VMD Tcl script that draws the C-alpha trace (Angstrom):
set ca {
  {-12.19 -26.97 -23.79}
  {-10.89 -23.60 -24.91}
  {-12.85 -20.90 -26.74}
  {-10.96 -17.91 -28.19}
  {-12.52 -14.77 -29.61}
  {-10.54 -12.00 -31.27}
  {-11.04 -8.85 -33.32}
  {-9.69 -8.93 -36.85}
  {-10.41 -6.47 -39.69}
  {-13.48 -5.06 -37.95}
  {-14.95 -8.50 -37.34}
  {-15.05 -10.76 -34.29}
  {-13.73 -14.24 -34.93}
  {-14.59 -17.32 -32.90}
  {-12.08 -20.16 -32.49}
  {-13.27 -23.34 -30.79}
  {-11.43 -26.61 -31.21}
  {-10.18 -26.77 -34.82}
  {-12.96 -24.59 -36.18}
  {-12.70 -20.82 -36.80}
  {-15.39 -18.53 -38.16}
  {-16.42 -14.87 -37.98}
  {-19.38 -14.06 -35.77}
  {-22.44 -12.50 -37.43}
  {-23.02 -8.78 -37.20}
  {-26.40 -9.10 -35.55}
  {-28.37 -11.18 -33.09}
  {-30.76 -13.87 -34.26}
  {-33.54 -13.17 -33.66}
  {-32.91 -9.40 -33.69}
  {-33.79 -7.35 -30.64}
  {-36.93 -5.24 -30.62}
  {-36.36 -1.58 -31.53}
  {-32.66 -2.21 -31.77}
  {-30.40 0.18 -33.71}
  {-28.51 -1.09 -36.76}
  {-26.22 -3.79 -35.42}
  {-22.51 -4.24 -36.00}
  {-20.01 -6.12 -33.84}
  {-18.80 -2.82 -32.41}
  {-22.33 -1.58 -31.78}
  {-23.36 -4.82 -30.06}
  {-20.31 -4.90 -27.80}
  {-20.61 -1.24 -26.81}
  {-24.31 -1.66 -26.05}
  {-23.66 -4.63 -23.76}
  {-20.86 -2.78 -21.98}
  {-23.08 0.29 -21.51}
  {-25.99 -1.69 -20.10}
  {-23.68 -3.63 -17.79}
  {-22.09 -0.44 -16.47}
  {-25.52 1.04 -15.79}
  {-26.67 -2.08 -13.94}
  {-23.55 -2.09 -11.77}
  {-23.67 1.63 -10.99}
  {-27.32 1.59 -9.98}
  {-27.20 -1.75 -8.17}
  {-29.61 -3.53 -10.50}
  {-28.47 -7.19 -10.66}
  {-31.75 -8.24 -12.31}
  {-30.43 -6.85 -15.60}
  {-27.34 -9.08 -15.64}
  {-28.98 -12.38 -16.76}
  {-30.48 -10.73 -19.85}
  {-27.13 -9.22 -20.85}
  {-25.31 -12.50 -20.24}
  {-27.87 -14.48 -22.23}
  {-27.51 -12.17 -25.24}
  {-23.72 -12.46 -25.10}
  {-23.82 -16.27 -25.05}
  {-26.50 -16.42 -27.79}
  {-24.32 -14.26 -30.04}
  {-21.30 -16.52 -29.47}
  {-23.36 -19.70 -30.00}
  {-25.13 -18.79 -33.22}
  {-25.39 -21.93 -35.30}
  {-24.96 -24.14 -32.20}
  {-21.18 -24.10 -32.53}
  {-20.63 -23.86 -28.76}
  {-22.80 -26.71 -27.52}
  {-19.81 -28.97 -26.91}
  {-17.96 -26.16 -25.15}
  {-20.98 -25.26 -22.98}
  {-21.39 -28.85 -21.79}
  {-17.67 -29.38 -21.15}
  {-16.47 -29.60 -17.56}
  {-13.62 -27.11 -18.06}
  {-14.73 -24.09 -20.10}
  {-11.97 -21.59 -20.79}
  {-12.77 -18.33 -22.58}
  {-9.78 -16.33 -23.82}
  {-10.51 -12.86 -25.20}
  {-7.67 -11.69 -27.46}
  {-7.37 -7.91 -27.54}
  {-4.12 -7.57 -29.43}
  {-5.58 -5.79 -32.47}
  {-5.47 -2.29 -31.03}
  {-8.59 -1.08 -32.87}
  {-12.01 -0.02 -31.59}
  {-13.48 -3.51 -31.94}
  {-10.63 -5.04 -29.94}
  {-11.12 -2.40 -27.23}
  {-14.85 -3.10 -27.03}
  {-14.21 -6.85 -27.04}
  {-12.00 -6.53 -23.96}
  {-14.53 -4.28 -22.22}
  {-17.53 -6.60 -22.68}
  {-18.70 -8.35 -19.46}
  {-17.89 -11.96 -20.37}
  {-17.95 -12.97 -16.68}
  {-21.77 -12.90 -16.69}
  {-22.40 -15.33 -19.57}
  {-25.80 -16.89 -18.85}
  {-27.42 -19.98 -20.40}
  {-30.96 -18.81 -19.48}
  {-30.79 -21.05 -16.43}
  {-27.78 -19.81 -14.44}
  {-24.55 -17.89 -14.78}
  {-21.78 -20.08 -16.16}
  {-19.38 -18.62 -13.58}
  {-21.49 -19.87 -10.66}
  {-21.66 -23.50 -11.83}
  {-19.46 -25.40 -9.36}
  {-19.46 -28.62 -11.37}
  {-18.32 -27.13 -14.68}
  {-15.58 -24.55 -14.43}
  {-15.78 -21.28 -16.35}
  {-12.49 -19.39 -16.73}
  {-12.78 -16.03 -18.54}
  {-9.55 -14.11 -19.13}
  {-8.25 -11.31 -21.35}
  {-4.92 -11.40 -23.19}
  {-3.49 -8.05 -24.28}
  {-0.20 -9.23 -25.85}
  {0.49 -12.24 -28.07}
  {0.86 -15.48 -26.16}
  {4.42 -16.49 -25.37}
  {6.33 -18.82 -23.07}
  {6.22 -17.92 -19.41}
  {8.77 -18.45 -16.69}
  {8.42 -21.73 -14.81}
  {7.79 -21.35 -11.07}
  {10.83 -22.03 -8.95}
  {9.28 -22.93 -5.59}
  {6.27 -24.61 -4.09}
  {5.51 -21.62 -1.85}
  {4.82 -17.98 -2.67}
  {6.31 -14.68 -1.62}
  {3.87 -11.77 -1.47}
  {4.33 -8.05 -0.88}
  {1.17 -6.46 0.56}
  {0.53 -2.73 0.86}
  {-2.63 -0.91 1.88}
  {-3.23 2.81 1.44}
  {-6.06 5.18 2.28}
  {-5.25 8.92 2.22}
  {-6.65 10.86 5.13}
  {-10.17 11.98 4.35}
  {-10.94 8.85 2.33}
  {-12.93 5.89 3.62}
  {-10.66 3.69 5.74}
  {-10.25 0.14 4.44}
  {-10.24 -2.85 6.77}
  {-6.89 -3.98 5.41}
  {-5.80 -5.64 8.65}
  {-8.75 -8.04 8.44}
  {-7.94 -8.64 4.77}
  {-4.31 -9.38 5.65}
  {-5.31 -11.76 8.45}
  {-7.77 -13.56 6.18}
  {-5.08 -14.06 3.53}
  {-2.68 -15.50 6.08}
  {-5.29 -17.90 7.42}
  {-6.40 -19.04 3.96}
  {-2.84 -19.74 2.82}
  {-1.85 -21.96 5.75}
  {-1.29 -25.67 5.19}
  {-4.31 -27.44 6.68}
  {-2.25 -30.45 7.79}
  {0.89 -28.89 9.22}
  {-0.18 -25.31 9.82}
  {2.85 -24.16 7.84}
  {2.32 -20.93 5.89}
  {2.26 -21.43 2.13}
  {2.72 -17.71 1.46}
  {5.50 -15.62 2.92}
  {3.76 -12.30 3.45}
  {5.74 -9.07 3.72}
  {3.72 -5.97 4.65}
  {4.76 -2.50 3.51}
  {3.15 -0.18 6.04}
  {3.98 3.22 4.55}
  {1.33 3.45 1.83}
  {3.87 5.36 -0.29}
  {4.82 4.52 -3.86}
  {8.54 5.30 -3.57}
  {8.94 3.19 -0.44}
  {6.98 0.37 -2.08}
  {9.30 0.44 -5.07}
  {12.40 0.27 -2.89}
  {10.93 -2.60 -0.88}
  {10.08 -4.52 -4.05}
  {13.59 -4.11 -5.43}
  {15.58 -4.78 -2.26}
  {13.52 -7.35 -0.35}
  {12.32 -9.47 -3.29}
  {11.87 -11.28 -5.45}
  {8.12 -11.45 -4.88}
  {5.72 -13.52 -6.97}
  {2.74 -11.35 -5.93}
  {2.23 -7.65 -5.29}
  {-1.15 -6.88 -3.69}
  {-2.26 -3.24 -3.49}
  {-5.34 -2.64 -1.35}
  {-6.33 0.98 -1.86}
  {-8.75 3.42 -3.46}
  {-8.91 4.00 -7.20}
  {-10.85 6.07 -9.69}
  {-10.82 7.63 -13.15}
  {-10.17 11.35 -13.32}
  {-8.60 14.21 -15.21}
  {-4.82 14.22 -14.92}
  {-2.99 16.84 -16.97}
  {-6.14 17.47 -18.98}
  {-6.50 13.80 -19.93}
  {-8.88 11.16 -18.64}
  {-6.70 8.69 -16.76}
  {-7.21 5.79 -14.33}
  {-5.45 6.44 -11.04}
  {-4.65 4.85 -7.70}
  {-4.85 6.93 -4.55}
  {-1.77 6.10 -2.51}
  {-0.33 8.22 0.30}
  {2.32 10.86 0.68}
  {4.76 10.88 3.60}
  {2.34 13.09 5.52}
  {-0.83 11.09 4.71}
  {-2.13 13.16 1.82}
  {-3.25 11.89 -1.59}
  {-0.62 10.71 -4.04}
  {-2.33 10.33 -7.42}
  {-0.55 7.40 -9.11}
  {-0.91 6.72 -12.83}
  {0.10 3.48 -14.58}
  {3.34 5.13 -15.71}
  {4.29 6.04 -12.14}
  {3.56 2.55 -10.85}
  {5.51 0.96 -13.70}
  {8.47 3.20 -12.97}
  {8.41 2.34 -9.27}
  {8.40 -1.41 -9.94}
  {11.46 -1.08 -12.14}
  {12.89 -3.54 -14.61}
  {11.51 -6.74 -13.07}
  {7.84 -6.42 -12.09}
  {6.25 -9.26 -10.12}
  {4.55 -12.11 -12.03}
  {1.19 -11.22 -10.46}
  {-0.17 -7.77 -9.64}
  {-3.56 -7.42 -7.93}
  {-4.88 -3.85 -8.05}
  {-7.60 -4.31 -5.44}
  {-9.05 -0.83 -5.90}
  {-12.20 0.54 -7.47}
  {-12.33 0.95 -11.25}
  {-8.88 -0.48 -11.92}
  {-10.37 -2.88 -14.48}
  {-12.99 -0.51 -15.86}
  {-12.98 1.30 -19.17}
  {-14.87 4.37 -18.03}
  {-15.15 8.15 -18.07}
  {-13.77 10.59 -15.53}
  {-15.53 11.27 -12.27}
  {-16.74 14.79 -11.62}
  {-13.57 16.43 -10.32}
  {-10.46 14.57 -9.23}
  {-9.92 16.54 -5.97}
  {-13.18 15.13 -4.62}
  {-12.49 11.56 -5.67}
  {-15.02 9.27 -4.10}
  {-13.86 5.94 -5.50}
  {-13.85 3.47 -2.68}
  {-14.18 -0.15 -1.73}
  {-17.26 0.19 0.42}
  {-16.68 -0.81 4.03}
  {-18.52 -3.54 5.81}
  {-19.26 -1.18 8.72}
  {-21.41 1.07 6.52}
  {-23.09 -1.86 4.80}
  {-23.73 -4.01 7.87}
  {-27.29 -2.78 8.42}
  {-28.27 -3.05 4.78}
  {-25.87 -3.94 2.02}
  {-28.27 -2.54 -0.55}
  {-28.35 0.82 1.23}
  {-24.58 1.18 1.50}
  {-23.29 4.36 -0.17}
  {-22.20 3.93 -3.76}
  {-20.10 6.07 -6.06}
  {-21.92 7.22 -9.18}
  {-19.42 6.83 -12.00}
  {-19.86 8.95 -15.09}
  {-21.70 7.27 -17.96}
  {-19.48 5.86 -20.70}
  {-18.86 8.34 -23.49}
  {-16.36 8.91 -26.30}
  {-12.87 9.23 -24.90}
  {-13.16 6.38 -22.40}
  {-9.91 5.56 -20.71}
  {-8.04 2.30 -21.04}
  {-8.28 0.40 -17.72}
  {-5.39 0.63 -15.28}
  {-5.07 -3.16 -15.12}
  {-5.00 -3.50 -18.91}
  {-2.19 -0.95 -19.19}
  {-0.16 -2.71 -16.51}
  {-0.61 -6.04 -18.33}
  {1.66 -4.73 -21.08}
  {4.53 -5.33 -18.61}
  {3.18 -7.74 -15.98}
  {2.28 -11.40 -16.79}
  {-0.90 -11.44 -14.66}
  {-2.93 -8.42 -13.53}
  {-6.23 -8.36 -11.67}
  {-8.52 -5.34 -11.27}
  {-12.14 -4.41 -10.55}
  {-14.55 -3.29 -13.28}
  {-16.36 -0.74 -11.13}
  {-16.80 0.22 -7.50}
  {-16.50 -2.82 -5.25}
  {-17.53 -3.42 -1.68}
  {-14.59 -3.75 0.70}
  {-15.98 -7.00 2.10}
  {-16.44 -8.50 -1.38}
  {-12.88 -7.55 -2.32}
  {-11.48 -9.11 0.84}
  {-13.46 -12.34 0.36}
  {-12.27 -12.59 -3.24}
  {-8.62 -12.06 -2.25}
  {-8.86 -14.66 0.50}
  {-10.16 -17.35 -1.86}
  {-7.83 -16.31 -4.70}
  {-4.64 -16.70 -2.68}
  {-5.86 -19.92 -1.09}
  {-5.93 -21.39 -4.61}
  {-2.71 -19.81 -5.85}
  {-0.81 -21.05 -2.79}
  {-1.82 -24.61 -3.73}
  {-0.54 -24.48 -7.29}
  {-3.61 -23.31 -9.21}
  {-3.36 -21.07 -12.27}
  {-4.43 -17.45 -11.92}
  {-7.53 -17.94 -14.12}
  {-8.65 -21.04 -12.21}
  {-8.00 -19.45 -8.80}
  {-9.98 -16.37 -9.85}
  {-12.90 -18.57 -10.95}
  {-12.88 -20.28 -7.56}
  {-12.61 -16.89 -5.84}
  {-15.92 -15.83 -7.38}
  {-17.47 -18.79 -5.59}
  {-15.71 -17.60 -2.44}
  {-17.51 -14.26 -2.62}
  {-20.86 -16.06 -2.94}
  {-19.96 -18.26 0.04}
  {-19.05 -15.19 2.11}
  {-22.42 -13.66 1.26}
  {-24.20 -16.83 2.36}
  {-22.36 -16.60 5.70}
  {-23.21 -12.91 6.13}
  {-19.58 -11.80 5.83}
  {-20.01 -9.88 2.58}
  {-22.83 -8.55 0.40}
  {-21.75 -10.78 -2.52}
  {-23.21 -8.39 -5.07}
  {-19.88 -7.80 -6.84}
  {-18.78 -11.39 -7.44}
  {-18.55 -10.72 -11.21}
  {-16.47 -7.49 -11.16}
  {-12.98 -9.01 -11.00}
  {-11.06 -8.97 -14.29}
  {-8.03 -11.14 -15.15}
  {-5.59 -9.76 -17.72}
  {-2.67 -11.72 -19.16}
  {0.51 -10.02 -20.26}
  {3.84 -11.32 -21.57}
  {4.29 -14.92 -20.46}
  {0.96 -14.96 -18.61}
  {-1.29 -17.96 -18.22}
  {0.67 -20.27 -15.94}
  {0.77 -20.73 -12.22}
  {2.99 -18.77 -9.84}
  {4.10 -21.78 -7.77}
  {4.48 -25.55 -8.25}
  {3.76 -27.97 -5.37}
  {6.30 -30.40 -6.88}
  {9.14 -27.89 -6.49}
  {11.17 -27.46 -3.30}
  {10.26 -24.79 -0.78}
  {12.29 -21.64 -0.84}
  {15.09 -21.47 1.74}
  {13.98 -20.00 5.01}
  {15.32 -16.45 5.38}
  {17.89 -16.02 8.13}
  {16.46 -14.57 11.31}
  {16.63 -10.82 11.30}
  {19.36 -9.42 13.49}
  {17.90 -7.54 16.46}
  {17.90 -3.81 16.02}
  {18.79 -1.33 18.72}
  {18.23 2.38 18.91}
  {21.41 3.23 20.77}
  {25.03 2.33 20.13}
  {25.27 0.45 23.46}
  {22.47 -1.91 22.30}
  {20.31 -1.35 25.33}
  {17.10 -0.16 23.65}
  {15.60 -2.86 21.41}
  {13.33 -1.62 18.62}
  {11.30 -3.30 15.88}
  {13.18 -4.08 12.71}
  {12.08 -3.14 9.20}
  {9.96 -6.26 8.69}
  {8.40 -6.07 12.17}
  {7.17 -2.48 12.10}
  {3.47 -2.39 11.17}
  {0.33 -0.60 12.20}
  {1.71 2.88 13.03}
  {1.20 4.56 9.66}
  {-1.03 7.40 10.90}
  {1.22 8.25 13.86}
  {4.25 8.31 11.59}
  {2.48 10.57 9.12}
  {1.47 13.02 11.85}
  {5.09 13.24 12.93}
  {6.20 13.81 9.34}
  {3.58 16.57 8.94}
  {4.84 18.23 12.09}
  {8.41 18.40 10.88}
  {7.32 19.43 7.39}
  {5.69 22.41 9.14}
  {8.96 23.43 10.87}
  {8.00 21.99 14.25}
  {10.98 22.16 16.66}
  {10.33 18.69 18.05}
  {7.78 16.06 18.99}
  {6.78 14.27 22.17}
  {6.08 10.52 22.00}
  {4.60 9.36 25.28}
  {2.68 6.42 26.64}
  {2.98 3.31 28.77}
  {6.01 1.09 28.51}
  {6.48 -1.54 25.77}
  {4.00 0.06 23.39}
  {6.53 0.74 20.65}
  {7.48 4.38 21.28}
  {11.16 3.72 20.63}
  {10.34 1.70 17.51}
  {8.19 4.53 16.19}
  {11.01 6.98 16.80}
  {13.52 4.69 15.11}
  {11.26 4.28 12.09}
  {10.84 8.04 11.86}
  {14.61 8.48 11.90}
  {14.86 6.06 8.98}
  {12.47 8.24 6.98}
  {14.08 11.61 7.78}
  {16.46 12.12 4.88}
  {19.31 14.58 5.28}
  {19.53 14.10 9.05}
  {21.94 12.33 11.35}
  {20.79 10.47 14.41}
  {21.80 11.37 17.96}
  {20.50 9.21 20.83}
  {20.53 10.32 24.47}
  {20.37 7.62 27.13}
  {21.03 8.13 30.85}
  {23.81 10.74 30.39}
  {22.66 14.08 29.08}
  {25.93 15.93 28.69}
  {27.07 17.08 25.29}
  {29.99 14.70 25.11}
  {27.64 11.73 25.50}
  {25.38 12.99 22.73}
  {28.14 13.67 20.21}
  {31.02 11.32 21.01}
  {32.08 11.22 17.37}
  {32.15 14.99 17.03}
  {33.87 16.28 20.13}
  {37.25 15.64 21.76}
  {37.34 13.98 25.14}
  {37.60 16.67 27.88}
  {40.92 16.72 29.68}
  {39.90 16.45 33.34}
  {42.51 15.43 35.89}
  {41.48 12.71 38.30}
  {40.48 14.31 41.55}
  {40.59 17.83 40.12}
  {37.93 20.23 41.41}
  {35.03 20.92 39.09}
  {34.59 24.61 38.39}
  {31.41 26.46 37.79}
  {30.89 28.52 34.66}
  {32.11 32.09 34.75}
  {28.63 33.50 35.11}
  {27.30 31.87 38.28}
  {23.78 33.16 37.95}
  {21.66 30.08 37.62}
  {20.09 29.67 34.22}
  {22.20 32.39 32.58}
  {25.20 32.23 30.28}
  {27.85 34.80 29.50}
  {26.43 38.28 29.39}
  {23.40 37.20 31.41}
  {21.56 35.68 28.41}
  {18.99 33.18 29.55}
  {19.98 29.72 28.37}
  {17.16 27.36 29.37}
  {13.63 27.13 30.67}
  {12.40 24.16 32.74}
  {8.90 22.71 32.77}
  {8.27 19.87 35.22}
  {5.64 17.19 34.60}
  {4.72 15.06 37.59}
  {1.97 12.84 36.24}
  {2.25 10.00 33.78}
  {5.03 7.66 32.73}
  {8.38 8.93 31.51}
  {8.05 10.64 28.17}
  {10.15 10.40 25.08}
  {11.06 13.80 23.70}
  {12.66 13.99 20.30}
  {14.79 16.88 19.22}
  {15.18 18.09 15.68}
  {14.11 14.63 14.50}
  {11.80 12.75 16.89}
  {13.22 9.73 18.61}
  {12.28 8.02 21.80}
  {12.02 4.91 23.90}
  {14.11 4.47 27.01}
  {15.99 7.56 26.00}
  {15.74 10.64 23.86}
  {16.89 11.07 20.35}
  {17.43 13.86 17.89}
  {18.71 14.31 14.39}
  {21.26 16.72 13.04}
  {20.26 18.12 9.69}
  {22.40 19.67 6.97}
  {25.95 18.96 8.10}
  {27.19 22.28 6.74}
  {25.34 23.99 9.58}
  {27.17 22.02 12.23}
  {30.81 21.68 11.27}
  {31.87 25.30 11.56}
  {30.16 26.04 14.88}
  {31.72 22.92 16.39}
  {35.18 23.90 15.18}
  {34.77 27.42 16.48}
  {33.84 26.09 19.90}
  {36.51 23.38 20.03}
  {38.54 25.28 22.59}
  {35.48 25.68 24.78}
  {34.75 21.95 24.53}
  {38.20 21.17 25.95}
  {37.53 23.35 28.91}
  {33.97 22.21 29.51}
  {33.25 20.95 32.99}
  {30.32 19.11 34.45}
  {28.66 20.03 37.67}
  {25.98 18.55 39.87}
  {23.04 20.82 40.32}
  {22.69 21.69 44.00}
  {18.91 21.82 43.67}
  {16.84 18.79 44.70}
  {15.87 16.58 41.78}
  {12.49 17.09 40.10}
  {9.98 14.26 40.21}
  {8.43 12.91 37.05}
  {9.75 13.83 33.63}
  {11.11 17.27 32.90}
  {11.20 19.00 29.52}
  {13.93 21.55 28.98}
  {14.02 23.85 25.97}
  {17.32 25.46 25.07}
  {17.95 28.79 23.45}
  {21.11 28.89 21.43}
  {23.12 32.03 20.78}
  {22.94 31.11 17.07}
  {20.06 32.86 15.31}
  {18.99 29.65 13.56}
  {17.88 28.11 16.86}
  {16.37 31.12 18.56}
  {12.83 30.46 17.35}
  {12.97 26.64 17.40}
  {14.84 25.44 20.48}
  {15.52 21.70 20.59}
  {13.90 19.78 23.40}
  {15.34 17.10 25.67}
  {13.94 15.20 28.65}
  {15.66 14.58 31.95}
  {14.94 11.82 34.40}
  {14.80 12.38 38.16}
  {18.09 12.40 40.05}
  {20.03 13.20 36.89}
  {22.65 15.90 36.59}
  {21.70 19.02 34.66}
  {23.90 20.75 32.10}
  {26.11 23.70 32.68}
  {26.02 26.48 30.15}
  {28.73 25.09 27.89}
  {26.98 21.72 27.73}
  {23.69 23.39 26.89}
  {25.26 25.26 24.00}
  {26.83 22.07 22.67}
  {23.53 20.18 22.71}
  {21.81 23.06 20.97}
  {24.36 22.98 18.20}
  {24.01 19.23 17.80}
}
mol new
graphics top color blue
foreach p $ca { graphics top sphere $p radius 0.5 }
foreach p [lrange $ca 0 end-1] q [lrange $ca 1 end] { graphics top cylinder $p $q radius 0.2 }
display resetview
């Protein structure tokens, strides 16, 4: 049975079955020492008391608030049939746009209590609370029996790290067919934590039925206004403060049917925290709460006051059919348990409201098993936007066609160095951000080293993808300039059997005029290293990137005659053992302070002076 409540002309109307009536302006019997009651005053008082109970971890206050809410709705006994029904749906209509409609959406309907138990925790009689922010309309029918989900986690450096890998693994396990083991959700992970990259992934790799953002959130002052924000990451790991407008712009013209903002305060109508630079909004980690969930650190949100902000999730629901958020600060373990149970239901054809109701039971189950505190089972909010209310997949529909296997990716043109493709690269976000910070600070290069088959080449390849305005040069085995820049330089005209001449200045390590051209540093210990040049690359070879092309064309043309006459020579010195780093000084002033770096393997030929100058230019 469905119960609808809406704000109209300053009153709250109740619609159940075929009967509609305005709700009274006061409670019967009235509360002791209560102020003059109006619908707006009642709703704001319940929201204020609920917020205080959540902030101070006082769950004993929730039954009293929930009982008053249900008693107000049931005045005259009009809801007895609805309360005893096995499928109780509560739809809160907040389409009026006035203060009463705002307070109606903010009231904690999830904790309705019949003086015996919370309706939401009754496993025999379902209770499905949801909030609709636009008029109801037809929704798009699901096209497949399986789901496609885009998952991104973000935690700027300095913020509490989320256990997003455990959350991702739990979602995958919960959405696997129990009979065949076949995944019911095709999960794509965006590892960058960046809004712009997320938007590109959504537009180019979709369509996705679900976008799940696991991150930090808060309410703060942005441009002098109180705004809800998400804390995503910049390319270097810093905070990127994302407002609803920025997220809407990144998702573009076709947002996903379901958006889960699994971050603190994304469903809360609250006041700003004390200072946005010190944002402390977090999904509390299980590691901190393991000893005592009650003693886990909590963020103290500001008390509600005039000028409360509209929740992030509610604003997104103006464009997205289904949006989920958290009405307060939520424990990381509770959020992960809720997501696991939610997607288990959605993958099997349940509606969003029904799956969310079952997910609240999942949080309680996780608490009983010691996997989560379970204290925040009631914080999740479900908002319906245009076309919302249906289910994202239909078990009666065919499965989506399997995507073709991704073509293997190679770092070098000869296809000898295999690297992870775009969909395979995960788990190296912090290393990638440190490299980006280094180059943002004018670092001349970076060294990626470690044991074999750990992903050094893949990390270098991913970095090259993210370095805009650069061109990639890969060095493998041969370290002469013509091997590095085959597309830039003419092939040297060397007669077969012709003697190889030394450079004009025979002093080792010096070019024309006696200028020193290189400095060698030999490393004996450890496995071979990968040494990037102007843009870090590595893995079985060395890579670099050439930046603004205008800096390279003229020098190469000026030295074209020297390239024709360039000759290679074998160094008469015995080879160095281990890996050797060589830094080059270029005659050009641009490279004097930041020489590019290359690595040589043992028993490899060294450059002559002309080759060194060519590599420096490239």
